[in-house]
C-alpha positions in Angstrom: 0.0 0.0 0.0 1.3 3.4 -0.8 1.4 6.1 1.9 -1.2 8.1 0.0 -3.7 5.3 -0.2 -3.6 4.8 3.6 -3.7 8.4 4.7 -7.4 8.6 4.3 -8.2 5.5 6.4 -5.8 6.8 9.1 -7.7 10.1 9.1 -11.0 8.2 9.6 -9.5 6.1 12.3 -8.2 9.1 14.1 -11.7 10.6 14.0 -13.3 7.4 15.3 -10.7 7.2 18.1 -11.5 10.8 19.2 -15.2 10.1 19.2 -14.9 6.9 21.2 -12.4 8.6 23.5 -15.1 11.3 24.3 -18.1 8.9 24.4 -16.4 6.2 26.4 -12.9 6.7 27.8 -9.4 6.4 26.4 -8.9 3.4 28.6 -11.7 1.2 27.3 -11.4 -2.0 25.2 -13.6 -0.6 22.5 -11.4 2.4 22.2 -8.2 0.3 22.2 -9.6 -1.8 19.3 -9.2 1.2 17.1 -5.5 1.4 18.0 -5.2 -2.2 16.8 -6.7 -1.3 13.5 -4.3 1.7 13.2 -1.4 -0.6 13.9 -2.7 -2.9 11.1 -2.8 0.0 8.6 0.7 1.1 9.5 1.9 -2.5 9.3 0.3 -2.9 5.8 2.1 0.3 4.6 5.4 -0.9 6.0 5.7 1.6 8.8 6.5 -1.0 11.4 7.7 1.5 14.1 4.4 3.2 14.0 2.6 -0.1 14.0 4.5 -1.3 17.0 3.7 1.9 18.9 -0.1 1.6 18.2 0.0 -2.1 19.3 1.8 -1.2 22.5 -0.6 1.6 23.3 -3.6 -0.8 22.7 -1.9 -3.6 24.8 -1.3 -1.2 27.7 -5.0 -0.3 27.8 -6.2 -3.8 27.3 -4.0 -5.5 29.9 -5.3 -2.9 32.4 -9.0 -3.1 31.5 -9.7 -6.5 29.9 -6.8 -8.6 31.1 -3.8 -10.3 29.5 -5.8 -13.1 27.9 -8.6 -11.1 26.3 -8.9 -11.7 22.6 -8.1 -8.1 21.8 -5.0 -8.2 24.0 -3.9 -11.3 22.2 -4.4 -9.5 18.8 -1.9 -6.9 19.9 0.7 -9.6 20.4 -0.1 -11.1 17.0 0.3 -7.7 15.4 3.5 -7.0 17.2 5.0 -10.3 16.2 3.9 -9.8 12.6 5.4 -6.3 12.5 8.7 -7.5 14.0 8.9 -10.3 11.5 8.1 -8.1 8.5 10.8 -5.7 9.7 13.3 -8.6 9.7 13.6 -8.9 13.5 12.7 -12.5 13.9 14.2 -12.8 17.4 11.8 -10.1 18.6 8.9 -11.6 16.7 9.4 -14.9 18.5 9.8 -13.3 21.9 
């Protein structure tokens, strides 16, 4: 995906995150799920550092609110491993 083709989805996701943050709270599983999607978009465009940041933010919220074994928390780990592997850091992906 080119940077241009993913800019618009990221803008929509930022708006959705802001709305959920106001309607719910920033530290809610439903709000954190948007961060997972943001991470997926960054990963698809090859921006693995930004993807890892989004997954880490989501994981922090989810571990505190939903627990370490919640399905969304586990998705952050999958996304993190995928991003590390795509960036060529297999050791971190396995960890």
